[in-house]
C-alpha positions as CSV (number, residue, x, y, z in Angstrom):
1,M,81.7,142.6,92.9
2,A,84.2,142.1,94.8
3,V,84.3,141.2,98.5
4,A,84.2,144.7,101.4
5,H,88.0,143.9,103.4
6,S,85.6,143.6,107.2
7,A,88.1,145.1,109.5
8,S,86.4,143.8,112.7
9,C,86.5,139.6,111.3
10,S,88.9,138.1,113.2
11,H,89.8,135.7,109.8
12,E,90.5,132.1,110.5
13,F,91.6,131.1,107.3
14,V,92.0,127.7,104.8
15,M,92.6,127.5,101.6
16,I,90.4,126.2,99.1
17,K,90.9,125.1,95.9
18,S,89.7,124.4,92.5
19,D,90.0,120.5,90.2
20,T,89.3,122.7,86.6
21,T,90.6,125.3,85.5
22,I,86.7,126.4,84.9
23,V,86.8,127.6,88.5
24,L,90.2,130.2,89.0
25,W,90.2,133.5,91.9
26,N,91.5,137.0,91.9
27,C,92.7,138.3,95.0
28,N,90.1,140.3,97.4
29,L,93.2,142.3,98.5
30,C,96.2,143.1,96.5
31,H,93.9,141.4,93.2
32,S,96.8,139.4,92.0
33,G,95.4,135.9,90.1
34,P,93.2,134.4,88.8
35,H,95.2,131.6,91.4
36,W,93.8,128.0,91.1
37,Y,94.3,127.7,94.7
38,I,92.6,130.7,97.8
39,W,93.4,130.8,100.9
40,E,89.1,131.9,102.0
41,C,87.8,133.1,105.7
42,T,85.8,130.5,107.7
43,K,83.6,133.2,109.2
44,C,83.4,136.0,106.2
45,K,84.5,134.6,103.3
46,F,87.2,136.7,101.9
47,K,89.3,135.0,99.5
48,A,93.4,136.2,99.9
49,C,97.1,134.7,98.3
50,R,98.9,133.2,100.4
51,P,100.7,136.7,101.2
52,C,97.5,137.6,101.9
53,S,96.2,136.0,104.2
54,V,99.3,136.5,106.7
55,K,99.4,140.2,106.3
56,A,95.3,140.0,107.5
């Protein structure tokens, strides 16, 4: 289930990365992936690839 993009959140992104190939993420905005690192909002847990995290 995809996370809904919250327009009311003023996103603050931090990079999270996986140490294994088992845990990988897809971007919640453009659905690219799988990525072994992703940018996650510290407030709403929205996950985005780097290009989308700059736009969000």
